[in-house]
C-alpha positions as CSV (number, residue, x, y, z in Angstrom):
1,X,-60.0,-14.4,152.7
2,X,-62.9,-12.0,152.5
3,X,-60.4,-9.2,153.3
4,X,-58.2,-10.2,150.4
5,X,-61.2,-10.3,148.0
6,X,-62.2,-6.8,149.2
7,X,-58.8,-5.4,148.3
8,X,-57.6,-5.4,151.9
9,X,-54.1,-5.8,153.3
10,X,-52.1,-8.8,152.0
11,X,-49.9,-9.0,155.1
12,X,-52.0,-11.5,157.0
13,X,-52.1,-13.9,154.1
14,X,-48.3,-13.6,153.6
15,X,-47.7,-14.3,157.3
16,X,-50.0,-17.3,157.2
17,X,-48.2,-18.7,154.1
18,X,-44.8,-18.1,155.7
19,X,-45.8,-20.2,158.7
20,X,-47.9,-22.9,157.1
21,X,-45.9,-23.9,154.1
22,X,-42.7,-24.9,156.1
23,X,-44.9,-26.9,158.5
24,X,-46.5,-28.8,155.6
25,X,-43.2,-29.4,154.0
26,X,-42.0,-30.9,157.3
27,X,-45.0,-33.2,157.4
28,X,-44.2,-34.4,153.9
29,X,-40.6,-35.1,154.8
30,X,-41.7,-37.1,157.9
31,X,-44.0,-39.1,155.7
32,X,-41.3,-39.9,153.2
33,X,-38.8,-40.9,155.9
34,X,-41.0,-43.3,157.9
35,X,-40.9,-46.9,156.7
36,X,-44.7,-47.4,157.3
37,X,-47.6,-45.1,158.4
38,X,-47.4,-44.0,162.0
39,X,-49.4,-41.4,163.9
40,X,-48.2,-38.5,166.0
41,X,-44.6,-38.2,164.9
42,X,-43.4,-34.8,166.2
43,X,-40.4,-34.0,164.1
44,X,-38.0,-35.1,161.4
45,X,-35.5,-36.1,164.0
46,X,-37.9,-38.4,165.6
47,X,-38.9,-39.9,162.2
48,X,-35.2,-40.6,161.5
49,X,-34.8,-42.2,164.9
50,X,-37.9,-44.4,164.3
51,X,-36.5,-45.4,160.8
52,X,-33.2,-46.3,162.3
53,X,-34.8,-48.5,165.0
54,X,-36.9,-50.4,162.5
55,X,-34.0,-51.0,160.1
56,X,-31.6,-52.1,162.7
């Protein structure tokens, strides 16, 4: 961040954003899919599997 404020290269920030935003969007999707709060769900596929098990 200091580099950005000192008019340094913007590439590290852009790389960080490109990696972190999709990861955070996946976390939001997992939260929306799960029927109740649950810790350590690794992926959307696992969240859908958990949802199917609880609704069946």
